C-alpha positions in Angstrom: 67.9 209.8 -340.4 68.8 206.7 -338.5 67.1 203.4 -338.6 67.1 203.1 -334.8 67.8 205.7 -332.2 68.7 204.3 -328.7 68.7 206.5 -325.6 71.1 205.0 -323.0 74.3 203.2 -323.6 74.4 200.9 -320.6 74.1 197.1 -320.9 70.7 197.1 -322.5 71.2 199.9 -324.9 74.7 198.9 -325.9 73.8 195.3 -326.6 70.7 196.5 -328.6 72.9 198.9 -330.7 75.5 196.2 -331.3 73.1 193.6 -332.7 71.2 196.1 -334.9 74.4 197.7 -336.3 75.8 194.2 -337.0 72.8 193.6 -339.1 73.7 196.5 -341.3 71.3 199.2 -340.0 72.2 202.7 -339.1 72.1 203.2 -335.3 72.5 206.3 -333.1 73.6 205.4 -329.5 73.0 208.3 -327.2 74.5 208.5 -323.7 74.2 211.0 -320.9 77.8 210.6 -319.6 80.2 207.8 -320.4 82.3 208.8 -317.3 79.5 208.1 -314.9 79.7 204.9 -312.9 76.3 203.3 -312.2 75.9 202.4 -308.6 75.8 198.6 -308.7 77.2 195.6 -306.9 78.6 194.4 -310.2 78.1 190.7 -309.9 77.5 188.9 -313.3 76.7 185.3 -313.8 78.5 183.1 -316.4 75.5 183.6 -318.6 77.0 186.9 -319.7 79.6 185.0 -321.8 76.9 184.0 -324.2 76.4 187.6 -325.1 80.0 188.9 -324.6 82.5 186.0 -325.1 85.2 188.8 -325.3 85.0 189.2 -321.6 86.9 185.9 -321.1 90.0 187.6 -322.5 89.9 190.4 -319.8 91.6 190.2 -316.5 88.6 189.4 -314.3 89.1 187.2 -311.2 87.0 184.1 -311.7 84.2 183.7 -309.1 83.4 180.1 -308.3 81.3 180.4 -305.1 78.7 182.1 -303.0 78.0 182.3 -299.3 74.5 183.3 -298.2 74.0 184.5 -294.6 70.8 184.9 -292.7 70.2 187.7 -290.2 71.4 185.5 -287.4 74.3 184.3 -289.4 73.2 180.8 -290.4 75.1 180.3 -293.6 75.1 178.3 -296.8 78.3 178.1 -298.8 78.3 176.7 -302.3 81.1 176.3 -304.8 80.6 175.4 -308.4 84.2 175.1 -309.3 84.7 172.2 -311.7 80.9 171.9 -312.0 79.8 175.1 -313.8 81.4 178.0 -315.6 82.8 180.9 -313.5 81.1 184.2 -312.8 82.7 187.6 -312.6 82.4 190.8 -310.6 82.8 194.0 -312.5 83.5 197.7 -312.0 80.6 199.2 -313.8 82.6 202.2 -315.2 85.1 200.0 -317.1 82.5 197.3 -317.9 79.9 199.7 -319.4 82.6 201.4 -321.5 83.8 198.0 -322.7 80.4 196.9 -324.0 79.8 200.3 -325.4 83.0 200.1 -327.4 81.8 196.7 -328.7 78.7 198.4 -330.1 80.7 201.2 -331.6 83.2 198.8 -333.2 80.3 197.0 -334.8 79.1 200.2 -336.4 76.9 202.1 -334.0 77.4 205.9 -333.9 78.0 207.0 -330.3 76.9 210.4 -329.0 78.2 211.2 -325.5 77.2 214.0 -323.2 73.6 214.1 -324.5 70.7 214.2 -322.0 67.5 212.8 -323.6 64.5 214.9 -322.5 61.8 214.6 -325.1 60.6 213.2 -328.4 60.6 214.9 -331.8 57.0 214.6 -333.1 55.6 215.0 -336.5 51.9 214.6 -337.3 51.4 213.3 -333.8 54.0 210.5 -334.3 57.4 210.1 -332.7 60.1 210.6 -335.2 63.2 211.0 -333.0 64.7 212.2 -329.7 65.7 215.6 -328.4 68.7 215.9 -326.2 70.4 218.7 -324.2 74.2 219.2 -324.6 76.7 221.7 -323.4 76.2 223.6 -326.7 72.4 223.5 -326.9 69.8 221.1 -328.1 70.4 218.2 -330.5 67.9 216.2 -332.5 68.2 212.6 -333.6 65.7 211.3 -336.1 64.9 207.6 -336.3 62.4 205.2 -337.7 62.4 203.2 -334.4 63.2 204.4 -330.9 64.6 202.3 -328.0 64.5 203.7 -324.5 67.4 202.3 -322.4 68.3 205.2 -320.1 67.5 203.8 -316.8 64.7 203.9 -314.2 64.7 207.7 -314.1 64.1 207.9 -317.8 62.0 210.9 -318.9 61.3 209.4 -322.2 59.7 206.3 -320.7 57.2 208.5 -318.9 56.6 210.8 -321.8 55.9 207.8 -324.0 52.7 207.2 -322.0 53.6 203.6 -321.5 54.4 203.9 -317.8 54.1 206.5 -315.0 56.8 207.5 -312.5 57.9 204.7 -310.1 55.8 204.6 -307.0 57.8 204.4 -303.7 56.4 200.9 -303.2 58.0 199.8 -306.5 61.6 200.6 -305.9 64.5 199.5 -303.7 67.2 201.8 -302.3 70.8 200.8 -302.1 74.2 202.2 -301.2 77.6 200.7 -302.3 81.2 201.5 -302.5 84.4 200.2 -304.0 87.0 200.0 -301.2 90.7 199.1 -301.4 93.0 197.6 -298.8 94.4 194.4 -297.3 91.7 191.8 -296.6 91.2 188.1 -296.0 88.3 187.7 -298.5 88.2 184.5 -300.5 88.8 186.1 -303.9 86.7 183.4 -305.7 83.7 183.7 -303.4 80.9 186.3 -303.2 79.0 186.9 -299.9 75.3 187.9 -299.5 73.9 188.9 -296.1 70.1 188.9 -295.6 68.9 191.2 -292.8 66.1 191.4 -290.3 64.7 194.3 -292.2 63.5 193.6 -295.7 66.8 193.9 -297.5 70.3 192.5 -297.8 74.0 193.4 -298.0 76.9 192.1 -300.0 80.7 191.8 -300.4 81.9 191.1 -303.9 85.7 190.9 -304.4 87.1 192.6 -307.5 90.8 191.7 -307.2 93.4 191.1 -304.5 92.8 194.4 -302.7 89.5 195.9 -304.1 86.0 194.9 -303.3 82.5 196.1 -303.8 80.5 196.4 -300.5 77.0 197.6 -300.0 73.4 197.1 -298.8 69.9 197.7 -299.9 66.2 197.8 -298.8 63.1 196.7 -300.6 59.9 198.8 -301.2 58.1 199.6 -297.9 61.3 199.5 -295.9 62.6 202.6 -297.8 60.3 204.6 -295.5 61.5 202.9 -292.3 65.3 203.0 -292.7 67.9 205.4 -293.7 70.2 203.8 -296.3 73.3 205.7 -295.1 72.7 204.5 -291.6 72.3 200.9 -292.7 75.4 201.0 -294.9 77.5 202.5 -292.0 76.1 199.8 -289.6 77.0 197.0 -292.0 80.6 198.0 -292.7 81.2 198.3 -289.0 79.5 194.9 -288.2 81.8 193.0 -285.8 81.1 189.9 -287.9 83.1 191.4 -290.8 86.3 191.9 -288.7 87.4 188.4 -289.9 87.4 189.7 -293.5 88.8 193.2 -292.8 91.5 193.4 -290.2 92.4 197.1 -290.9 90.5 200.0 -289.5 90.8 202.2 -292.6 90.2 201.4 -296.2 90.6 203.6 -299.2 87.3 204.6 -300.8 87.7 204.5 -304.6 84.0 205.4 -305.1 80.7 205.3 -303.3 77.1 206.2 -304.2 73.4 205.6 -303.2 70.8 204.8 -305.7 67.2 203.6 -306.4 66.4 200.4 -308.4 63.2 198.8 -309.7 62.1 196.2 -307.2 58.9 194.6 -308.4 60.0 192.9 -311.7 59.4 193.7 -315.3 56.7 196.3 -316.2 55.4 193.9 -318.8 52.5 196.1 -320.0 54.9 198.9 -320.7 57.4 197.3 -323.1 56.4 198.5 -326.5 54.2 200.8 -328.6 54.3 201.9 -332.2 58.0 202.4 -333.2 59.1 202.3 -329.6 60.5 199.7 -327.1 61.7 200.1 -323.5 64.5 197.9 -322.2 66.7 197.5 -319.2 66.2 199.3 -315.9 63.7 201.6 -317.5 61.4 198.6 -317.9 62.2 196.9 -314.6 64.7 194.2 -315.7 66.1 193.9 -312.2 65.8 190.7 -310.1 63.4 191.4 -307.1 65.5 189.4 -304.6 69.2 189.6 -305.7 69.0 193.0 -307.4 70.9 191.5 -310.4 70.3 193.7 -313.4 73.2 193.4 -315.8 72.4 190.1 -317.4 68.6 190.7 -317.6 69.2 194.1 -319.2 71.6 192.6 -321.8 68.9 189.9 -322.5 66.2 192.6 -322.9 68.5 194.6 -325.3 69.2 191.6 -327.3 65.6 190.6 -327.6 64.6 194.2 -328.6 67.3 194.2 -331.2 66.0 191.0 -332.8 62.5 192.4 -332.8 63.7 195.7 -334.3 65.6 193.9 -337.1 62.5 191.9 -338.0 60.4 195.1 -338.0 62.8 197.0 -340.2 63.2 194.1 -342.6 59.4 193.9 -343.0 59.0 197.7 -343.0 56.5 197.5 -340.2 57.4 199.2 -337.0 53.9 199.1 -335.5 53.1 197.7 -332.1 51.7 194.6 -333.8 55.2 193.8 -334.9 57.1 195.0 -331.9 54.9 192.9 -329.5 57.2 190.0 -330.3 59.8 191.7 -328.0 57.5 190.9 -325.0 56.9 187.4 -326.2 60.5 186.6 -326.9 61.1 183.2 -325.0 64.0 184.8 -323.0 61.9 187.7 -322.0 59.0 185.5 -321.0 61.4 183.4 -318.9 62.7 186.5 -317.1 59.2 187.7 -316.4 58.2 184.3 -314.9 61.3 184.1 -312.8 60.9 187.6 -311.4 57.2 186.9 -310.5 58.3 183.9 -308.6 61.0 185.9 -306.7 58.6 188.7 -305.9 56.2 186.2 -304.3 59.0 185.0 -302.1 60.1 188.3 -300.6 57.3 188.8 -298.1 57.4 185.2 -297.0 61.1 185.1 -296.3 61.1 188.4 -294.3 58.2 187.6 -292.0 59.1 188.0 -288.3 62.4 189.7 -288.9 63.7 187.2 -291.5 62.8 184.1 -289.4 61.8 182.0 -292.4 65.0 182.8 -294.2 66.9 181.8 -291.2 64.9 178.6 -291.0 65.7 177.9 -294.6 69.5 178.2 -294.2 69.4 176.2 -291.0 67.5 173.4 -292.8 70.0 173.6 -295.6 72.8 173.1 -293.1 71.2 169.8 -292.0 69.7 168.3 -295.1 71.6 168.0 -298.4 68.5 167.6 -300.6 67.0 170.7 -299.1 70.3 172.5 -299.5 70.4 171.6 -303.2 66.9 173.2 -303.6 68.0 176.4 -301.9 71.0 176.6 -304.2 69.1 175.9 -307.3 66.4 178.5 -306.4 68.7 181.3 -305.4 71.5 180.8 -307.9 70.0 179.0 -310.9 66.3 180.2 -310.9 64.8 176.8 -310.5 61.3 176.4 -308.9 61.5 174.5 -305.6 59.2 171.5 -304.7 55.7 171.9 -303.4 56.6 171.2 -299.8 59.6 173.5 -299.8 57.9 176.5 -298.2 55.9 174.3 -295.8 59.1 172.8 -294.4 60.5 176.3 -293.8 57.3 177.6 -292.2 56.8 174.6 -289.8 60.5 174.2 -288.9 60.9 174.4 -285.1 
């Protein structure tokens, strides 16, 4: 019997396991496949160092800047070198294994190649998780269960807390890690907004490797083929200045769905159960950033779990404090703000987004508001959107 059973050993599950194990509780951390690389751009803000200071000792190229392009290639370039801490771009395979090892080193017991598919129930109560393995079925009993196994989680649906994602609640992306000679600024990330409701990116990983990809938001999933959009983007003549070669080695590539409408805040907890990470929608509606929000959700769930175990009360009345954790409330507010912006920016083929970047090119005060909104989650002034709408 474990104190806590966690299904999913990505950023949310691993951070949750680490914190609970560090507090002295017995934790089972269950993972489908530790050799699987989650499709992801891999950009992580400096906020990650609060939760993983160990990352500073690894050989990540520091990222000090971002360039944002509109569909007609108006651009805003911003560098925070000597102003703020650096960010990093990660390969999700090595990154996820690193943070998983942190959890194991702290005391969590790791069980790989286990596919969670149902709950163990006794007297109509959840008392554990059933998994499929190469040798049959395994059972993991726990006082408290944390669901951290992604947006396709079977356990999230079988919990009764949420239904399957609707097509209008997800985004679709495709990305790859490519290798070859390039002229990218290794300290700068690039994001390209498109005339369709979506964006593309180029994130350098080191001198020769980079993560490149694109994605669409909800209703556009039905209007565009993601493979076509990806192929069109990597062949865009505008990118020739970055990629002089005609052939680049593909290290890995994949397509994937992501939650696109913010946190499912009414689906976060129930008696002896919490849902974290992608499974609960902790993915930014505009940027698609999910690593940091997932880590924050795992950390908040762990703090809630420790309190519940200490007080021997794992009912929803105790676990509700996960939802009301100040950091979770902040993420929910921020995601709601970004969701409300999406339709506005992409009206008329991205005209307002183009207006925004053109205004930023001409007005330093407005430029600061754009930077603070996109990169630092600050709410812009009341006349911000009016200026964009009435420009030209």
